[in-house]
SEVOVEX-956076 format. One line per 3 residues: number of its first residue (from 1); their letters; for each residue y, z, x of C-alpha. Coordinates in steps of 0.02 Angstrom, whole numbers, always signed. Each point is the difference from the previous one (the first is absolute). Example, Ala and Ser with C-alpha at 12.3 -4.5 7.8 and 13.67 -1.06 7.14 Angstrom:
1) AS) -225:+390:+615 ~ +172:-33:+69
This chain:
1) XXX) -1519:+796:+415 ~ +112:-83:-129 ~ +143:-118:+26
4) XXX) +133:+94:-100 ~ +139:+91:+92 ~ +64:+151:-98
7) XXX) +190:-1:-15 ~ +100:+141:+77 ~ +153:+63:-94
10) XXX) +144:+37:+118 ~ +156:+83:-73 ~ +168:-63:+59
13) XXX) +116:+132:+67 ~ +168:-27:-85 ~ +150:+77:+84
16) XXX) +138:-75:-107 ~ +104:+77:-137 ~ -115:-40:-146
19) XXX) -179:+55:+10 ~ -58:-165:-76 ~ +79:-161:+66
22) XXX) -115:-121:-89 ~ +135:-33:-131 ~ +144:-12:+124
25) XXX) +166:+92:+1 ~ +54:+122:-136 ~ +159:-24:-100
28) XXX) +88:+143:+87 ~ -38:-78:+168 ~ +65:-169:-57
31) XXX) +158:+85:-65 ~ +31:+82:+168 ~ -31:-164:+93
34) XXX) +124:-91:-113 ~ +128:+139:+19 ~ -4:-12:+189
37) XXX) +6:-190:-3 ~ +148:-11:-120 ~ +112:+102:+114
40) XXX) -45:-108:+151 ~ -27:-179:-60 ~ +132:-24:-134
43) XXX) +137:-111:+67 ~ -109:-69:+142 ~ -52:-181:+20
46) XXX) -178:-63:+14 ~ -41:-96:+159 ~ -165:-86:+33
49) XXX) -172:+38:-70 ~ -147:+12:+121 ~ -188:+16:-7
52) XXX) -65:+175:+39 ~ -175:+59:+51 ~ -138:+2:-132
55) XXX) +86:-134:-104 ~ +152:+108:-38 ~ +184:-52:+0
58) XXX) +149:+62:+100 ~ +179:-26:-58 ~ +147:+21:+119
61) XXX) +151:+78:-84 ~ +171:+18:+82 ~ +50:-55:+173
64) XXX) +43:+68:+170 ~ -25:+186:+26 ~ -20:+27:-188
67) XXX) -148:-120:-12 ~ -146:+71:-100 ~ -178:-59:-31
70) XXX) -79:+14:-172 ~ -190:-12:-10 ~ -81:-60:-162
73) XXX) -186:+11:-35 ~ -103:-41:-155 ~ -167:+60:+68
76) XXX) -108:+101:-123 ~ +34:+186:+19 ~ +140:-24:+128
79) XXX) +129:-107:-91 ~ +173:+52:+59 ~ +178:-46:+46
82) XXX) +55:+112:+145 ~ +125:-4:+141 ~ -70:-14:+176
85) XXX) +60:+93:+152 ~ -12:-159:+102 ~ -47:-183:-7
88) XXX) -175:-75:-8 ~ -76:-152:+88 ~ +6:-164:-98
91) XXX) -82:-170:+29 ~ +104:-142:+72 ~ -21:-104:-157
94) XXX) +27:+82:-170 ~ -132:-14:-134 ~ +25:-89:-165
97) XXX) +43:+159:-96 ~ +129:+51:+130 ~ +79:-173:+2
100) XXX) +15:+5:-189 ~ +78:+174:+0 ~ +125:-50:+134
103) XXX) +69:-135:-114 ~ +13:+124:-145 ~ +66:+156:+88
106) XXX) +89:-39:+164 ~ +187:+34:-6 ~ -6:+100:-162
109) XXX) +102:+159:-22 ~ -96:+154:-56 ~ +103:+49:-151
112) XXX) -110:+141:-65 ~ -166:+87:+33 ~ -81:+78:-154
115) XXX) -161:+49:-89 ~ -12:-96:-166 ~ -45:+113:-145
118) XXX) -44:+143:+118 ~ -167:-86:+24 ~ -94:-28:+164
121) XXX) +108:-149:+48 ~ +131:-30:+135 ~ +133:-133:-27
124) XXX) +134:-76:+111 ~ +136:-83:-104 ~ +70:-142:+104
127) XXX) +162:-98:-14 ~ +43:-168:+78 ~ +162:-90:+34
130) XXX) +175:+65:+31 ~ +24:+50:-182 ~ -177:+70:-22
133) XXX) -31:-106:-153 ~ -175:-57:+45 ~ -128:+140:-11
136) XXX) -182:+28:+37 ~ -112:+155:-1 ~ -131:+46:+129
139) XXX) -124:+107:-96 ~ -151:+95:+67 ~ -126:+64:-128
142) XXX) -95:+151:+67 ~ -115:+32:-148 ~ -174:-71:-25
145) XXX) -138:-19:+128 ~ +106:-120:+103 ~ +188:-16:+15
148) XXX) +98:-156:-45 ~ +161:-68:+78 ~ +111:-114:-103
151) XXX) +165:-90:+14 ~ +81:-14:-173 ~ +148:-104:-55
154) XXX) +96:-33:-160 ~ +11:+76:-173 ~ -132:+18:-61
157) XXX) -75:+28:+172 ~ -117:-134:+65 ~ -115:+9:+150
160) XXX) +57:-97:+153 ~ -128:+76:+118 ~ -152:+112:-22
163) XXX) -134:+70:+114 ~ -128:+138:-18 ~ -82:+42:-165
166) XXX) -35:-152:-109 ~ +36:-33:-182 ~ +173:-78:+19
169) XXX) +48:-172:+64 ~ +156:-79:+71 ~ +126:-52:-132
172) XXX) -70:+115:-134 ~ +112:+128:-89 ~ -11:+180:+58
175) XXX) +1:+150:-116 ~ +30:+171:+77 ~ -141:+118:-51
178) XXX) +39:+152:-106 ~ -26:+164:+91 ~ -138:+103:-86
181) XXX) +67:+151:-93 ~ -73:+162:-69 ~ +9:+52:-183
184) XXX) +162:+94:+32 ~ +81:-159:+67 ~ -3:+53:+182
187) XXX) -60:-127:+130 ~ -184:+32:+34 ~ -33:+57:+176
190) XXX) +177:+60:+26 ~ +50:+168:+72 ~ -88:+134:-101
193) XXX) +93:+163:-39 ~ -156:+99:+42 ~ -62:-101:+149
196) XXX) +155:-63:+91 ~ -25:-131:+134 ~ +135:-33:+129
199) XXX) -57:-123:+135 ~ +139:+55:+116 ~ -74:+175:+12
202) XXX) -158:-72:+77 ~ +92:-73:+149 ~ -13:+112:+154
205) XXX) +163:+91:+29 ~ +24:-78:+172 ~ -9:-175:-77
208) XXX) +130:+26:-139 ~ +141:-79:+97 ~ +88:-167:-7
211) XXX) +47:-111:-146 ~ -178:-43:-54 ~ -119:+141:+51
214) XXX) -125:-36:-140 ~ -14:-184:+50 ~ -28:+43:+183
217) XXX) -127:+136:-42 ~ -98:-93:-134 ~ +0:-172:+82
220) XXX) -113:+42:+149 ~ -125:+90:-113 ~ -15:-149:-117
223) XXX) -13:-115:+152 ~ -146:+101:+70 ~ -86:+1:-169
226) XXX) +26:-187:-20 ~ -79:-33:+170 ~ -146:+112:-47
229) XXX) -27:-88:-167 ~ +6:-170:+85 ~ -128:+54:+130
232) XXX) -110:+76:-136 ~ +13:-167:-90 ~ -64:-88:+156
235) XXX) -147:+120:+4 ~ -35:-35:-184 ~ -5:-187:+35
238) XXX) -139:+26:+126 ~ -89:+126:-112 ~ +0:-120:-148
241) XXX) -83:-135:+103 ~ -126:+126:+67 ~ -38:+61:-176
244) XXX) -32:-180:-54 ~ -121:-24:+145 ~ -79:+170:-35
247) XXX) -48:-55:-176 ~ -79:-158:+71 ~ -97:+97:+133
250) XXX) -54:+133:-125 ~ -76:-131:-115 ~ -81:-87:+148
253) XXX) -75:+161:+65 ~ -68:+49:-172 ~ -81:-171:-21
256) XXX) -77:+4:+174 ~ -69:+175:-26 ~ -75:-52:-166
259) XXX) -79:-156:+75 ~ -65:+99:+148 ~ -83:+126:-115
262) XXX) -85:-142:-92 ~ -60:-75:+165 ~ -71:+167:+55
265) XXX) -107:-4:-158 ~ -89:-160:+56 ~ -170:+87:+3
268) XXX) +18:+39:-186 ~ +20:-186:-38 ~ -147:-40:+117
271) XXX) -112:+125:-91 ~ +46:-70:-170 ~ -43:-175:+62
274) XXX) -171:+57:+60 ~ -35:+86:-166 ~ +46:-157:-97
277) XXX) -106:-106:+117 ~ -152:+108:-39 ~ +15:-39:-186
280) XXX) +55:-180:+18 ~ -140:-57:-115 ~ +75:+104:-141
283) XXX) +176:-71:+14 ~ +59:-135:-119 ~ +166:-91:-21
286) XXX) +106:+84:-134 ~ -49:+180:+46 ~ +149:+116:+29
289) XXX) -100:+143:+79 ~ -175:+60:+42 ~ -82:+169:+32
292) XXX) -104:+18:+159 ~ -82:+139:+98 ~ +115:+58:+142
295) XXX) -123:+37:+140 ~ +144:+38:+118 ~ +23:+166:-91
298) XXX) -124:+143:-12 ~ -111:-15:-153 ~ +46:-184:-24
301) XXX) +110:+29:-155 ~ +47:-143:-114 ~ +166:-84:+41
304) XXX) +94:-134:-95 ~ +64:-148:+102 ~ +136:-113:-71
307) XXX) -28:-189:-7 ~ +111:-148:-39 ~ -72:-87:-152
310) XXX) +62:-173:+51 ~ -90:+6:+169 ~ -182:-39:+38
313) XXX) -118:+139:+60 ~ +10:-63:+179 ~ +191:-5:-9
316) XXX) +8:+179:-64 ~ -109:+61:+144 ~ +98:-99:+129
319) XXX) +163:+72:-70 ~ -49:+176:+55 ~ -62:-56:+171
322) XXX) +161:-100:+26 ~ +108:+153:-34 ~ -107:+102:+120
325) XXX) +18:-128:+141 ~ +188:-19:-31 ~ +27:+188:-1
328) XXX) -98:+29:+160 ~ +88:-143:+87 ~ +177:+57:-48
331) XXX) -14:+184:+49 ~ +62:-28:+178 ~ +145:-114:-53
334) XXX) +56:+115:-142 ~ -10:+153:+112 ~ +110:-86:+130
337) XXX) +128:-60:-130 ~ +5:+171:-83 ~ +34:+82:+169
340) XXX) +136:-126:+43 ~ +84:+26:-169 ~ -7:+188:+20
343) XXX) +85:-16:+170 ~ +140:-100:-82 ~ +15:+134:-134
346) XXX) +16:+133:+135 ~ +134:-102:+90 ~ +96:-24:-161
349) XXX) -12:+185:-43 ~ +65:+42:+174 ~ +150:-114:-26
352) XXX) +36:+82:-168 ~ -9:+175:+73 ~ +116:-56:+140
355) XXX) +127:-59:-128 ~ -4:+168:-90 ~ +29:+89:+166
358) XXX) +150:-112:+32 ~ +72:+40:-172 ~ -23:+187:+25
361) XXX) +114:+5:+152 ~ +165:+90:-29 ~ +94:-143:+85
364) XXX) -81:-170:-17 ~ -17:-104:+158 ~ +48:-181:-36
367) XXX) -91:-71:+153 ~ -162:+90:-43 ~ +9:-58:-181
370) XXX) +33:-182:+45 ~ -144:+7:+124 ~ -116:+71:-134
373) XXX) +55:-130:-129 ~ -31:-139:+126 ~ -174:+65:+41
376) XXX) -44:+28:-184 ~ +53:-174:-54 ~ -86:-78:+150
379) XXX) -160:+96:-43 ~ +8:-62:-180 ~ +28:-178:+58
382) XXX) -147:+9:+120 ~ -127:+91:-111 ~ +66:-26:-176
385) XXX) -64:-123:-128 ~ +69:-173:+33 ~ +74:-100:-144
388) XXX) -95:-161:-30 ~ +97:-161:-23 ~ -15:-87:-169
391) XXX) -150:-117:-20 ~ +109:-156:-14 ~ +88:+43:+163
394) XXX) -166:+30:+91 ~ -65:-168:-61 ~ +149:-94:+70
397) XXX) -60:+44:+175 ~ +89:+64:+153 ~ +162:-75:+60
400) XXX) +53:-55:-174 ~ +139:+99:-82 ~ +48:-6:-182
403) XXX) +168:-81:-31 ~ +124:+136:-46 ~ +83:-17:-171
406) XXX) +185:-43:-12 ~ +120:-67:+130 ~ +77:+141:+101
409) XXX) +169:+34:+80 ~ +94:+149:+71 ~ +179:+46:-42
412) XXX) +121:+42:+139 ~ -33:+186:-25 ~ -189:-22:-2
415) XXX) -44:-1:-186 ~ -140:-117:-52 ~ +42:-152:-108
418) XXX) -145:-83:-96 ~ +8:-175:-75 ~ -121:-75:-126
421) XXX) -74:-169:+48 ~ -68:-49:-171 ~ +10:+48:-183
424) XXX) -150:+115:+20 ~ +75:+84:+153 ~ +166:+19:-93
427) XXX) -89:+98:-137 ~ -98:+104:+126 ~ +159:+39:+95
430) XXX) +114:+44:-145 ~ -122:+86:-118 ~ -141:+75:+104
433) XXX) +68:+22:+176 ~ +177:+61:-36 ~ +39:+185:-10
436) XXX) +142:+80:-97 ~ +114:+17:+152 ~ -21:-181:+58
439) XXX) +131:-133:-38 ~ -37:-168:-85 ~ +97:-160:+43
442) XXX) +3:-175:-78 ~ +121:-145:+16 ~ +110:-17:-154
445) XXX) -21:-143:-123 ~ -144:-97:+80 ~ -186:+18:+43
448) XXX) -41:+91:+160 ~ -116:+126:+82 ~ +2:+185:-41
451) XXX) +65:+106:+145 ~ -31:+187:+21 ~ +93:+118:+117
454) XXX) -114:+148:+38 ~ +101:+161:-1 ~ -88:+161:+56
457) XXX) -7:+140:-126 ~ +152:+113:+3 ~ +106:-125:+97
460) XXX) +134:-127:-48 ~ +14:-179:+61 ~ +156:-38:+101
463) XXX) +119:-141:-48 ~ -63:-98:+151 ~ -180:+6:-63
466) XXX) +53:-54:-174 ~ +96:-146:+75 ~ -151:-50:+107
469) XXX) -121:+3:-148 ~ +121:-99:-109 ~ +18:-130:+140
472) XXX) -190:-17:+12 ~ -11:-25:-190 ~ +132:-137:+6
475) XXX) -69:-86:+156 ~ -180:-3:-62 ~ +61:-74:-165
478) XXX) +64:-154:+93 ~ +183:+47:+20 ~ +78:-48:+168
481) XXX) +188:+0:-36 ~ +132:-49:+43 ~ +70:+104:-143
484) XXX) -61:+170:-57 ~ -125:+39:-137 ~ -30:+148:-118
487) XXX) -159:+104:+9 ~ -48:+124:-136 ~ -77:+166:+52
490) XXX) -55:+163:-80 ~ -118:+147:+25 ~ -183:-49:-20
493) XXX) -22:+125:-142 ~ +112:-113:-106 ~ -114:-151:+25
496) XXX) -127:-30:-140 ~ -120:-134:-57 ~ -26:-5:-189
499) XXX) -164:-67:-64 ~ -2:-189:-15 ~ +118:-44:+143
502) XXX) -71:-135:+116 ~ -47:+42:+182 ~ +149:+36:+111
505) XXX) +118:+38:-146 ~ +74:+174:-24 ~ +145:+82:-92
508) XXX) +126:+112:+90 ~ +124:+128:-64 ~ +156:+75:+77
511) XXX) +15:-144:+121 ~ +143:-9:+125 ~ +67:-152:+90
514) XXX) +13:-21:+189 ~ +94:-149:+74 ~ -91:-78:+148
517) XXX) +90:-101:+133 ~ -76:-114:+134 ~ -57:+70:+167
520) XXX) +4:-94:+164 ~ -176:+53:+53 ~ -80:-6:-172
523) XXX) -154:+110:-10 ~ -27:+8:+189 ~ +66:+178:+14
526) XXX) -104:+62:-148 ~ -172:-75:+29 ~ -133:+112:+75
529) XXX) -130:-122:+71 ~ -128:+140:+20 ~ +0:+34:-187
532) XXX) -66:-166:-61 ~ -40:-104:+154 ~ +134:-129:-39
535) XXX) +123:-74:+121 ~ +181:+55:-21 ~ +98:-110:-120
538) X) +180:-47:+31
């Protein structure tokens, strides 16, 4: 029996408007969603922004009895902006994205809801202040594999917030994409004169009531699909780990079966040794082979036996006897290990078949899937190949831990702040460790350590985190007050080290200045003692 589980293809029953939802909503559907929203939201004020299940966002619009809840998702295949029939549970403490959006959106007036260029985009045009002079746009892109939510401001528009699909950073200019068109100039994918598509006609007659029937009909379907995709993703996580272990076990089983077959042939090696022993007087060093009579076969035909020219006659004879003894001795051990490995293969194949059965269910059961994922990962941890520590670390012995590079702090919102402790660490931090979304800090006009604020991909650092990192850069450069001091900062992608610069020296572009003022508790509120084993510094 092999160790390869054959995959089972399970079609997904799609009950939504479009027969294929892998590319998201169609233009006509987006147009209908925008049309319903414009008649409801225009003139309303935005309240708070909340976290929603599965990493989505919920925006409260209006107040009192007219309060509405707008759900925004950028998940692949289910990106959407739809009105909810009711509220959704939210955590007590908002996440970083939500906190950032609250500062950008709360209190704004929805001036207009539109669909830029007739493309698969939904935009809320927002106005601030009594005279509506300050404006921002909340834009949701629904094309591509994954959606993208942006907050744009100014002319030309620049990104103030972005989450979802990558490729665009905070502060960069935004260019609205051109809608694809056919040769006759018509928007590609629009309503065809021969194949008309009206999303409203697909809504059951009994559900075509109220101000936003398409939102309330489409929303639950996309929610169900999103939950299914998330659960299928959890199954894939377990399957990927099982597939990795399956490759390891397959190679192990093949090697054991090959070694066992060689061991079962121990008598062949024993016979060759006896034949060589009988002609020992004819053997000489330097011979690569010899022909002898094989009396173990009927008629004693001639057989050629290979020799190693560098070995003596006695060594060549002993080589064959040694292989015979080793093969005979290892049969029992190899048989046991082969059987044990085959049992593991059968267990792994059973787990894989169980995952396919879970995926084939019409309605996925979250508890069953989480239980399977837990058992699959536990099985891989127990029986999978263990990663060996580097040789240097093994030589240091137990109980000795390698000193972690860089000094480490935590901003008030939990982002990691790294500080170089030498010229070499400064180079490692700024050139090799930093990613494009991280922020670089250095005290202005004097030598000092390089400081890096780690910003997760797709997120934006809050003003509090920038202030904390700038304070660390100033404090670690020897500044203690009483007056303030300037700290330069920029995105790490604008930090470079031309050839020839000494260690610890870099060049930065597009730097900005942050003014740091003294704090009563110094670094005490920022130090994370568990990160570097140091005592808090005040």
